[in-house]
C-alpha positions in Angstrom: 36.5 118.0 178.5 36.4 118.0 174.8 39.7 118.6 173.1 39.6 120.5 169.9 41.4 118.8 167.1 43.0 121.1 164.6 44.7 120.0 161.5 46.9 122.3 159.7 46.2 122.4 156.0 49.3 122.2 153.9 50.1 125.5 152.3 49.2 125.6 148.7 52.2 126.1 146.4 51.9 129.2 144.4 52.2 128.6 140.7 55.0 130.6 139.2 54.7 132.6 136.1 57.2 132.0 133.3 58.9 135.3 134.2 59.2 134.4 137.9 60.5 130.9 137.0 63.2 132.3 134.7 64.2 134.8 137.4 64.5 132.1 140.1 66.4 129.8 137.7 68.8 132.7 136.8 69.4 133.5 140.5 70.2 129.8 141.2 72.6 129.7 138.3 74.4 132.8 139.5 74.9 131.2 143.0 76.3 128.0 141.4 78.6 130.1 139.1 80.0 132.1 142.0 80.5 128.9 144.0 82.4 127.2 141.0 84.5 130.3 140.5 85.5 130.4 144.2 86.3 126.7 144.2 88.5 127.1 141.2 90.2 130.2 142.6 91.0 128.7 146.0 90.7 124.9 145.9 91.4 123.6 142.4 92.1 124.7 138.9 92.1 122.9 135.5 95.1 122.2 133.3 95.6 120.3 130.1 98.3 117.8 129.5 100.5 118.6 126.5 102.5 115.8 125.0 103.3 112.2 126.0 105.9 112.8 128.8 103.6 111.3 131.5 102.4 108.2 129.6 100.9 105.9 130.8 99.7 107.8 133.8 98.4 110.8 131.8 97.9 111.2 128.0 98.1 114.2 125.6 95.1 116.4 125.9 93.9 114.9 129.2 92.1 117.6 131.3 93.0 117.5 135.0 92.2 119.3 138.2 95.1 120.4 140.3 94.9 121.9 143.8 97.3 123.9 146.0 94.8 124.2 148.9 96.9 123.4 152.0 99.3 121.5 149.7 102.9 120.7 150.5 104.8 118.9 147.7 105.8 115.3 148.5 107.8 112.6 146.7 105.9 110.9 143.8 103.2 113.5 143.6 102.2 114.5 140.1 102.5 118.3 139.9 101.8 121.1 137.5 104.8 123.4 137.0 105.1 126.9 135.7 108.8 127.4 134.9 109.7 131.0 135.4 112.6 131.0 133.0 114.3 128.8 130.4 112.9 126.8 127.5 109.6 125.9 129.1 108.9 129.4 130.5 105.8 129.9 128.2 104.0 126.7 129.0 102.9 124.5 131.9 104.6 121.1 132.4 103.3 118.2 134.3 105.8 115.9 136.0 106.3 113.6 139.0 108.4 114.7 142.0 111.3 112.3 142.5 113.5 114.1 145.0 113.5 117.1 147.3 116.0 119.6 148.5 119.3 118.2 149.7 118.7 114.7 148.3 121.0 113.1 145.7 119.5 111.3 142.7 121.4 108.6 140.8 120.0 107.1 137.6 121.2 103.8 136.2 120.3 104.0 132.5 120.8 100.3 131.8 118.6 98.9 134.6 116.1 101.8 134.6 116.5 102.3 138.3 116.4 105.7 140.1 118.0 105.9 143.5 117.4 108.7 146.0 120.0 109.0 148.8 121.0 105.3 148.2 117.4 104.0 148.2 116.0 102.6 144.9 112.5 103.9 144.2 109.7 101.5 143.5 108.2 103.0 140.3 105.4 100.8 138.8 104.0 103.8 137.0 106.9 104.4 134.5 106.5 103.6 130.8 109.4 101.3 130.2 110.7 100.6 126.8 113.3 98.1 125.5 116.9 99.3 125.8 118.4 101.8 128.2 116.7 104.8 129.7 118.3 107.4 127.5 118.0 111.1 126.6 120.4 112.9 124.4 120.2 116.1 126.4 121.4 114.5 129.7 124.9 115.2 130.7 125.2 113.3 134.0 123.6 110.4 135.9 123.9 112.0 139.4 122.1 115.1 140.6 122.0 116.9 144.0 118.9 118.9 144.5 119.5 122.5 145.7 117.7 124.2 148.6 114.1 125.2 147.8 114.0 123.0 144.7 112.6 119.6 143.5 113.8 117.0 141.0 111.0 116.0 138.7 110.7 113.4 135.9 108.1 112.3 133.5 106.7 108.8 133.7 107.6 108.2 130.1 111.3 108.3 130.8 112.5 108.1 127.2 109.9 110.7 126.1 110.2 113.3 128.8 112.3 116.5 129.0 112.6 117.0 132.8 115.0 117.7 135.6 117.6 115.5 133.9 117.9 118.1 131.2 119.1 121.7 131.4 116.0 122.7 129.4 114.0 122.1 132.6 116.5 121.6 135.4 115.5 121.7 139.0 112.0 123.1 139.8 111.7 125.8 142.5 108.9 125.4 145.0 107.4 128.7 143.8 107.1 127.2 140.3 104.8 124.4 141.5 101.2 125.5 140.8 99.6 122.5 142.4 99.1 118.8 142.8 97.4 117.0 139.9 94.6 115.1 141.7 91.8 114.2 139.3 91.3 113.6 135.6 88.1 115.0 134.1 88.6 114.2 130.4 88.4 111.9 128.5 85.2 110.7 130.1 86.2 107.0 130.0 89.3 107.8 132.1 87.7 110.0 134.8 89.2 109.4 138.2 91.8 110.1 140.8 95.4 110.5 139.5 97.8 108.0 141.2 
């Protein structure tokens, strides 16, 4: 018996007119735009660092991505905060979580050590300057974090208004917009935020 061999010829690709090409390109662009919008609505959003309170971790005008997707705040996370009242009610602030509800924070200004519930934090990220850790607006060196709140500090301890000051105070969980996870700009500093 002879077997018939058939070979399928590849389908010839239809050449698109300029109008068809532009329509398909626009359609693809719309899909991408919708996807990006959904990602930024539900997974991550952008924020801009204002000031030097997070030096040397983050710099003024850095563009970052934050996320609150299945996020539970943890100690040492860098977070974006939207204070609902007080001095910073009109702007976002970016700080690091130092302590959580029920914990007691003690600051030794001379040795630059921060103790949470008797345990000294290992803080290689802080911008340490000569002399004591000092802020004119601090009234005490010991803080107990109330229920549903967090104690936050900037990495540039002598250049940060944070939970040590009544201008910021404790941060409510509802005021934390998200976890700062990635730096987009400047281009030479793109990467994960530690």
